[in-house]
C-alpha positions as a Markdown table, in Angstrom:
| # | Residue | x | y | z |
|---|---|---|---|---|
| 1 | Met | -0.2 | -17.8 | 9.4 |
| 2 | Asn | 0.1 | -20.4 | 6.4 |
| 3 | Asn | -2.0 | -17.7 | 4.4 |
| 4 | Leu | -0.2 | -14.7 | 5.9 |
| 5 | Ser | 2.8 | -15.8 | 5.0 |
| 6 | Val | 1.6 | -16.2 | 0.9 |
| 7 | Thr | 0.5 | -13.6 | 0.6 |
| 8 | Ala | 3.5 | -11.9 | 1.9 |
| 9 | Lys | 5.8 | -13.3 | -0.3 |
| 10 | Asn | 3.4 | -12.8 | -3.3 |
| 11 | Leu | 3.2 | -8.9 | -2.5 |
| 12 | Asp | 6.7 | -8.9 | -1.9 |
| 13 | Arg | 7.4 | -10.1 | -5.9 |
| 14 | Ile | 5.0 | -6.9 | -6.8 |
| 15 | Leu | 7.0 | -4.6 | -4.7 |
| 16 | Gln | 11.0 | -5.7 | -5.9 |
| 17 | Ile | 9.3 | -5.4 | -9.3 |
| 18 | Ala | 8.1 | -2.3 | -8.1 |
| 19 | Tyr | 11.1 | -0.9 | -6.6 |
| 20 | Thr | 13.1 | -1.7 | -9.3 |
| 21 | Val | 10.5 | 0.2 | -12.3 |
| 22 | Phe | 11.0 | 3.9 | -9.5 |
| 23 | Cys | 14.7 | 3.3 | -9.2 |
| 24 | Ala | 14.5 | 3.3 | -13.5 |
| 25 | Leu | 11.9 | 6.7 | -12.9 |
| 26 | Ala | 14.2 | 8.2 | -11.1 |
| 27 | Ile | 17.4 | 7.6 | -13.4 |
| 28 | Ala | 15.6 | 8.8 | -16.6 |
| 29 | Ser | 14.7 | 11.7 | -14.1 |
| 30 | Ile | 18.3 | 12.8 | -13.9 |
| 31 | Val | 18.8 | 11.8 | -17.3 |
| 32 | Gly | 15.9 | 14.0 | -18.5 |
| 33 | Val | 17.8 | 17.0 | -15.8 |
| 34 | Val | 20.9 | 16.8 | -17.1 |
| 35 | Leu | 20.4 | 17.1 | -21.0 |
| 36 | Ile | 17.8 | 20.2 | -20.2 |
| 37 | Val | 21.1 | 21.3 | -18.6 |
| 38 | Leu | 23.7 | 20.3 | -21.4 |
| 39 | Ala | 21.3 | 22.5 | -24.0 |
| 40 | Tyr | 21.6 | 25.1 | -21.9 |
| 41 | Val | 25.4 | 25.5 | -22.3 |
| 42 | Phe | 26.2 | 24.9 | -25.5 |
| 43 | Arg | 23.0 | 26.6 | -26.9 |
| 44 | Trp | 21.1 | 23.3 | -28.7 |
| 45 | Asp | 17.4 | 24.7 | -30.2 |
| 46 | Pro | 14.4 | 23.8 | -27.1 |
| 47 | Asn | 13.1 | 22.1 | -30.8 |
| 48 | Met | 15.5 | 19.6 | -30.4 |
| 49 | Ile | 14.3 | 18.8 | -26.8 |
| 50 | Gly | 10.6 | 19.1 | -27.5 |
| 51 | Thr | 7.8 | 20.4 | -28.0 |
| 52 | Gly | 5.1 | 21.7 | -26.8 |
| 53 | Tyr | 6.2 | 25.1 | -24.8 |
| 54 | Ala | 3.3 | 27.0 | -25.8 |
| 55 | Thr | 0.5 | 24.6 | -24.4 |
| 56 | Phe | -0.3 | 24.0 | -20.6 |
| 57 | Asp | -3.0 | 22.5 | -18.6 |
| 58 | Val | -5.7 | 23.4 | -16.5 |
| 59 | Gly | -7.6 | 20.4 | -14.6 |
| 60 | Phe | -8.6 | 18.8 | -17.7 |
| 61 | Leu | -8.2 | 21.3 | -20.6 |
| 62 | Glu | -5.3 | 22.0 | -22.9 |
| 63 | Val | -4.5 | 25.2 | -23.5 |
| 64 | Glu | -2.3 | 26.5 | -26.1 |
| 65 | Val | -1.6 | 30.0 | -26.1 |
| 66 | Ala | 0.0 | 32.1 | -29.6 |
| 67 | Gln | 3.2 | 32.0 | -30.6 |
| 68 | Gln | 3.3 | 36.0 | -29.6 |
| 69 | Tyr | 1.6 | 35.6 | -25.7 |
| 70 | Ala | 3.9 | 32.4 | -25.5 |
| 71 | Pro | 6.8 | 32.0 | -22.6 |
| 72 | Asp | 10.4 | 31.4 | -23.8 |
| 73 | Ala | 10.8 | 27.8 | -23.7 |
| 74 | Trp | 14.1 | 28.7 | -21.7 |
| 75 | Phe | 12.1 | 29.5 | -19.2 |
| 76 | Val | 9.2 | 26.1 | -19.8 |
| 77 | Leu | 12.3 | 24.4 | -19.8 |
| 78 | Ala | 14.3 | 25.8 | -16.5 |
| 79 | Gln | 10.2 | 24.0 | -15.1 |
| 80 | Ile | 10.3 | 21.2 | -16.3 |
| 81 | Ala | 14.2 | 20.4 | -14.6 |
| 82 | Phe | 13.2 | 22.2 | -11.0 |
| 83 | Thr | 10.4 | 18.7 | -11.6 |
| 84 | Leu | 12.1 | 16.2 | -12.6 |
| 85 | Ala | 14.7 | 17.4 | -10.2 |
| 86 | Val | 11.9 | 17.0 | -7.4 |
| 87 | Cys | 10.3 | 13.6 | -9.5 |
| 88 | Cys | 13.7 | 12.5 | -8.6 |
| 89 | Gly | 13.2 | 12.9 | -5.2 |
| 90 | Leu | 9.5 | 11.5 | -5.3 |
| 91 | Phe | 10.5 | 8.6 | -6.7 |
| 92 | Tyr | 13.6 | 7.9 | -4.5 |
| 93 | Thr | 12.1 | 8.3 | -1.6 |
| 94 | Ile | 9.3 | 5.7 | -3.2 |
| 95 | Gly | 11.6 | 3.3 | -3.8 |
| 96 | Arg | 12.7 | 4.0 | 0.5 |
| 97 | Cys | 9.1 | 3.5 | 1.1 |
| 98 | Ile | 9.5 | -0.1 | -0.5 |
| 99 | Ala | 12.5 | -0.8 | 0.7 |
| 100 | Tyr | 11.1 | -0.6 | 4.0 |
| 101 | Val | 7.9 | -2.0 | 4.0 |
| 102 | Arg | 10.0 | -5.3 | 2.0 |
| 103 | Glu | 11.5 | -5.7 | 5.2 |
| 104 | Ile | 8.2 | -5.5 | 7.1 |
| 105 | Leu | 7.1 | -8.1 | 5.2 |
| 106 | Gln | 10.1 | -10.4 | 5.9 |
| 107 | Pro | 8.8 | -11.2 | 9.3 |
| 108 | Met | 5.1 | -12.3 | 7.9 |
| 109 | Ile | 6.4 | -14.4 | 5.6 |
| 110 | Asp | 8.9 | -16.2 | 8.5 |
| 111 | Gly | 5.3 | -15.8 | 10.1 |
| 112 | Lys | 6.2 | -13.6 | 13.0 |
| 113 | Pro | 3.6 | -10.5 | 12.2 |
| 114 | Phe | 4.9 | -8.7 | 15.2 |
| 115 | Asp | 8.5 | -8.6 | 14.9 |
| 116 | Ser | 10.6 | -5.5 | 16.3 |
| 117 | Ile | 11.0 | -3.9 | 12.5 |
| 118 | Val | 7.7 | -3.9 | 12.2 |
| 119 | Ser | 6.7 | -0.8 | 14.0 |
| 120 | Lys | 10.2 | 0.8 | 13.3 |
| 121 | Asn | 9.4 | 0.3 | 10.2 |
| 122 | Leu | 6.0 | 2.4 | 10.2 |
| 123 | Lys | 7.5 | 4.6 | 12.5 |
| 124 | Lys | 10.1 | 5.7 | 9.3 |
| 125 | Leu | 7.2 | 5.2 | 7.1 |
| 126 | Ala | 5.5 | 8.1 | 8.3 |
| 127 | Thr | 8.5 | 10.4 | 8.5 |
| 128 | Leu | 9.0 | 9.1 | 4.7 |
| 129 | Ser | 5.1 | 10.2 | 3.7 |
| 130 | Ile | 6.1 | 14.1 | 5.1 |
| 131 | Cys | 8.6 | 13.8 | 2.9 |
| 132 | Leu | 6.2 | 12.6 | -0.1 |
| 133 | Gly | 3.6 | 15.1 | 0.4 |
| 134 | Ile | 6.5 | 17.7 | 0.7 |
| 135 | Leu | 8.2 | 16.7 | -3.0 |
| 136 | Trp | 4.6 | 16.3 | -4.0 |
| 137 | Asn | 3.1 | 20.1 | -3.4 |
| 138 | Phe | 6.7 | 21.1 | -4.7 |
| 139 | Ile | 5.6 | 19.8 | -7.3 |
| 140 | Ile | 1.6 | 21.1 | -7.9 |
| 141 | Leu | 2.9 | 24.1 | -7.1 |
| 142 | Ala | 5.4 | 23.9 | -9.4 |
| 143 | Glu | 2.1 | 23.7 | -12.6 |
| 144 | Gln | 0.6 | 26.2 | -10.5 |
| 145 | Ile | 2.8 | 29.2 | -10.9 |
| 146 | Val | 3.6 | 28.6 | -14.0 |
| 147 | Ser | 0.2 | 28.8 | -15.1 |
| 148 | Val | -0.9 | 31.7 | -13.7 |
| 149 | Phe | 2.5 | 33.8 | -13.9 |
| 150 | Leu | 4.3 | 32.4 | -16.7 |
| 151 | Phe | 2.0 | 32.2 | -19.0 |
| 152 | Asp | -0.3 | 34.9 | -17.4 |
| 153 | Leu | -3.3 | 32.8 | -17.2 |
| 154 | Pro | -5.3 | 36.0 | -15.9 |
| 155 | Gly | -4.5 | 38.2 | -18.5 |
| 156 | Leu | -5.7 | 35.4 | -21.3 |
| 157 | Leu | -8.7 | 34.9 | -20.0 |
| 158 | Ile | -9.6 | 38.9 | -19.0 |
| 159 | Ser | -11.8 | 39.5 | -21.7 |
| 160 | Glu | -15.8 | 41.0 | -22.1 |
| 161 | Lys | -16.8 | 38.1 | -20.9 |
| 162 | Ile | -14.3 | 37.3 | -18.5 |
| 163 | Thr | -14.2 | 40.7 | -16.5 |
| 164 | His | -11.7 | 39.3 | -13.5 |
| 165 | Val | -10.0 | 35.8 | -13.0 |
| 166 | Asn | -8.3 | 35.3 | -9.1 |
| 167 | Ala | -5.8 | 32.5 | -9.0 |
| 168 | Gln | -5.8 | 30.4 | -5.5 |
| 169 | Ile | -2.7 | 28.5 | -5.1 |
| 170 | Gln | -3.6 | 24.6 | -3.3 |
| 171 | Val | -2.0 | 22.8 | -1.7 |
| 172 | Asp | -2.6 | 18.4 | -1.1 |
| 173 | Leu | -2.7 | 17.9 | 2.9 |
| 174 | Ala | -3.7 | 14.3 | 2.6 |
| 175 | Phe | -0.1 | 13.3 | 3.6 |
| 176 | Val | -0.5 | 14.6 | 7.0 |
| 177 | Val | -3.5 | 12.3 | 7.6 |
| 178 | Tyr | -1.0 | 9.0 | 6.1 |
| 179 | Trp | 1.5 | 10.4 | 8.1 |
| 180 | Ala | -0.9 | 10.2 | 11.9 |
| 181 | Ile | -2.4 | 6.3 | 9.8 |
| 182 | Leu | 1.4 | 5.0 | 9.8 |
| 183 | Thr | 2.3 | 6.3 | 13.2 |
| 184 | Leu | -0.8 | 4.9 | 15.2 |
| 185 | Leu | 0.1 | 1.8 | 13.2 |
| 186 | Ser | 3.4 | 1.5 | 15.0 |
| 187 | Tyr | 1.9 | 2.0 | 18.5 |
| 188 | Val | -0.1 | -0.7 | 17.5 |
| 189 | Phe | 2.2 | -3.2 | 16.3 |
| 190 | Arg | 5.0 | -1.9 | 19.1 |
| 191 | Tyr | 2.2 | -2.8 | 21.2 |
| 192 | Gly | 1.9 | -6.2 | 20.0 |
| 193 | Glu | 5.1 | -7.0 | 20.2 |
| 194 | Gln | 5.4 | -6.0 | 24.2 |
| 195 | Leu | 2.7 | -8.7 | 24.3 |
| 196 | Gln | 3.9 | -11.5 | 22.4 |
| 197 | Gln | 7.6 | -11.1 | 24.5 |
| 198 | Leu | 5.3 | -11.3 | 27.4 |
| 199 | Ala | 3.5 | -14.5 | 25.8 |
| 200 | Asp | 7.1 | -15.7 | 25.5 |
| 201 | Glu | 8.7 | -15.0 | 28.4 |
| 202 | Thr | 5.6 | -16.7 | 30.1 |
| 203 | Leu | 5.8 | -19.7 | 28.3 |
């Protein structure tokens, strides 16, 4: 039990640092969105904010489009603003997850691994895993849509050597597995709490 308490304390310190980092990332994302909105309202030159508006990634490839075929910089900035806004929600949700995990660690630090807060917070983490999965898929879909429609990737690739390009929009459903695991763990710990309570009443 002493080893469990020491390990939980060390994890809590690491998670405290991680929480600060994700809060800073969330704030930085908001600042990025505000900067893009101000640039659009006051009609700043998009190159004042960044560069590479004619460049996008396809897997491990980085593709640079000729200037005459590149999309309007403001459309690219709109997609970046959307991604940053979603990232802000993602970082905020991760911060909440970290806070719940730290609450789970507290009873373990005190040598009470079957405290009632453990199963409750595991249930909350299961719900947040669904939120994280949805937000992450928004980011993935935004990148895919930009590549296919904004940059017209099929049109860029079709030539004498490539006669057809089929875009398959994909989503990541791994979060469903995480939700199931966390939900199962919450029931396991709730059962452990009941056994602990029976043992305490017997004593």
